[in-house]
C-alpha positions in Angstrom: -0.2 -18.9 21.9 2.2 -18.9 24.9 5.0 -20.1 22.2 4.7 -16.7 20.5 5.0 -14.1 23.4 8.6 -14.0 23.4 8.8 -12.9 20.0 6.9 -9.9 21.4 9.8 -8.9 23.3 12.1 -8.8 20.6 14.1 -5.3 19.5 12.4 -3.6 16.9 15.5 -4.1 14.8 15.4 -7.2 14.5 11.9 -7.8 13.9 12.9 -5.7 11.0 15.6 -8.0 10.0 13.3 -10.8 10.6 10.8 -9.4 7.8 13.4 -8.1 5.3 14.7 -11.6 4.8 11.5 -13.2 4.4 10.2 -11.0 2.1 13.3 -11.1 0.1 12.7 -15.2 0.3 9.9 -14.2 -1.3 10.7 -12.1 -4.3 11.6 -15.2 -5.9 7.4 -16.8 -5.9 5.5 -17.7 -3.3 6.1 -20.1 -0.4 5.5 -21.8 2.5 6.4 -21.1 5.8 8.6 -24.0 6.1 9.8 -23.4 2.9 10.6 -19.7 3.9 12.2 -21.6 7.4 14.7 -23.7 5.9 15.7 -20.4 3.4 16.1 -17.8 5.5 16.9 -20.4 8.4 14.6 -18.6 11.1 12.5 -21.0 13.1 8.9 -22.2 12.0 7.3 -20.7 14.8 8.9 -16.9 14.0 8.2 -17.0 10.4 4.5 -17.8 11.2 4.3 -14.8 13.6 6.2 -12.6 11.4 3.8 -13.5 8.2 0.6 -12.8 11.0 2.5 -9.2 11.2 3.4 -9.1 7.3 -0.6 -9.9 6.4 -1.9 -7.1 9.0 0.2 -4.7 7.4 -0.5 -6.0 3.9 3.1 -6.4 2.8 1.9 -10.5 1.4 -1.3 -12.4 1.0 -2.4 -16.0 1.1 -2.1 -17.3 -2.6 -3.1 -20.7 -2.0 -2.7 -24.1 -0.4 0.3 -26.7 -0.7 0.8 -30.1 1.5 -1.3 -28.8 3.8 0.0 -25.4 4.5 -0.6 -22.1 3.1 1.2 -20.5 1.1 2.2 -16.8 1.1 3.1 -14.4 -1.6 4.5 -10.7 -1.5 1.1 -8.5 -2.5 2.6 -6.8 -5.8 2.7 -3.3 -4.4 4.9 -5.1 -1.9 7.3 -6.6 -4.6 7.6 -3.6 -6.8 9.1 -1.5 -4.2 11.5 -4.2 -3.0 12.6 -4.3 -6.6 12.8 -0.8 -7.2 15.0 0.2 -3.9 17.3 -2.8 -4.7 18.4 -1.2 -8.3 17.8 2.4 -6.7 20.5 1.2 -4.2 23.0 0.1 -6.6 23.1 4.0 -8.1 25.6 5.6 -7.1 24.7 9.5 -6.1 26.4 12.3 -8.0 30.0 13.1 -5.6 29.4 9.8 -3.4 32.0 7.6 -4.3 31.0 5.8 -1.4 28.1 4.4 -2.7 27.4 1.2 -4.7 
């Protein structure tokens, strides 16, 4: 557990950025820590640490096992929220020319 101790000292904004990247990687479908690490360019230990937090808060779930690794996926509600918000962010508000 000592190797994870340093992760607890991160700024909250950095943790949010990491978890956002992980959730975006999982929008495409369930994956292992190793593959998520590759796609997000985050260290495997860091991805695993964030997965434990995402599991605790109910954003992801274990959906199986592959190649002796746990496969994680976004919970359906979390996936729906991410997709909804990504579409909402693309809709300009009335009188707001700066928003795309």
